[in-house]
N, C-alpha and C positions, 0 to 999 in steps of 0.2 A: 659521165666516169664520175665515179665515186671514191674517196679517199680518209680516211682517219688518220686523224692528224690529234697529236699530245706533246708538250713543251714537259720537259723537266730540267728547271735551270736550277743550278745548284747555289743558292745565296744564303742559305744558312735561318731562312725566317718565310713566313708568309711569301708564298707565289702569289697571290692573285694580279698586283699589279702587273706582270710580267705576260700572265695569262689574258686578261683585260688587253693590254698592249694587242698582242698575236690576233687574240678577237677583232681586233678593228682592224685589222691587216687584212685578213679573212674579209671583211665587210665591204672597206675600201677597195678590194678586189672585186667587189660585185659577187661574190660566190652566197650560193645559198648553203647555210649551216645549223649545226643543231649542235649543241654541248651533251654530252652522254657522260654519265661516271668515270670513264676510262679512257677520255677524250672527245674532241669533236668530229662530226659527222660533217665531211661538204661534198658539195654537187658543184661540178661545173667542165668544163673542159681542160684538156689535161695543160693547156699555157696557162690559163688563170690558174693552176692548182699551184703548177711550178713557180709562175712569179709571185704569188702568195706566201710559200715559203719561203722563197728568197728574201721579201719582205719582214717576214718574221725574222730570220737570220740576221737580218741586215739591224735590225729594231733591239735586239737583246745584245749583238756586236756594241751596237752604239752606245745602251745603256750599262757599258760596261761589265757586263755580264759576261764572263772570259770561259764560263765553264756552263754547259748545257749540254741537253739529249734532248733531238728533234724527231718523233719517232712518227713514219707515214706508211699508211700502208694503203694501195692505190691497185682500185676493182675497177674493168674495163665491162661494162653491160651495155646490152646493145640497147637504145634508148634512153640513154642516163648519160644524155652529154652537153647538153643546155647548160651557162652558166647561173640564170635569174637568178633575182633573188626575192 
């Protein structure tokens, strides 16, 4: 499964800290990923991807960011189902 993920925290400042935190959650989930200009491409199985999205959502909320957008596009593609890094 392929996904594209992007976060847009509404913090009124540089968002590098939040983006770095989101990438750490993808790594923690063991997902292969590549940062691109408009989002991050992610490869893995659906349950891994959804778990990572829940972790990103929770991390932002825990950090006190109560206003953000989390954009996700998921593409099912034959032969792309493993989540190895």
